[in-house]
N, C-alpha and C positions, 0 to 999 in steps of 0.2 A: 130403355124402354121398348115395347113391342107394340107393333101396329100390322094389322092384314090390310092388305092392299091388293085391289085386283089389279091384274097385269093392264088390262084395257084404260086404268086411270093414269099410268104414267105418260106423261107429254113429253118428257125429256130426261135422258139418261146419258149422263157426262161423267168423265173420270178426271180426277186432279192427280196428276203424278206426282206433285210436291209431297202432298199430305197422302197419299196412297189410299184414296178413296172413291167410291161411286157417288156422285152428287145426283139425286134423283128429284125431279120436279113433278108434282102431280098436276092433274087436270084443274085441281082448285086452287092452285099457286102455291101449295104448301111444298116444303122440302124435306128429304130424308137424306141420311149420308148412310152408307155402307162400306165399311173397311175392306181392302182387298185381301186380308189375311185372316179373317174371319173361319173358323172351322166350318168345314162344307161348301166353301165359296165357290169349289170347282164346280159341284154339282149345281149349285143355284147358276152359275155362268151357264152351264148347259143350258138349263130350262130358260133361262132370259133369253138365249140366242134363238130359242124356236117361240118363245111366248111374248117377247116384247113387242110393241106396235113399231111397224117398221119406221113411222116418221119419228119414234123416240130417239133411235140412233142416228140418225140423220146429221144433226147438229154437232157431233162429236166422233169423228171416225176412230180416235184412240180410245173412245170406249169400247167399240167393238172389237178392235185388237187386243185389249186386256181381257176381255171375255173370252175371245178364242185361246189365248194364251192359258188361260186360268181353266177352260175346259179340256184342252190339249193334255194338261197335267193329269187330270183326273182319268182320261181315255188310256194314256200311256205309259204313266208313271206309277199308278196304283196298282 
């Protein structure tokens, strides 16, 4: 499905290395999953790094690392 979410609504942004997805918790407690191999994920990663609320990434340093790796691929391999 599709759902539009404002960056400010994201309370927690975590990464699950076993399933290769980002686990997103919104301020209202609902959850979204975003796979790390989606088309355009590198461009999403670049945007996420600049727009996610700082507190959203504090709980999972691995999420930031994966976002940085995906963004690097867009910058240097495309």
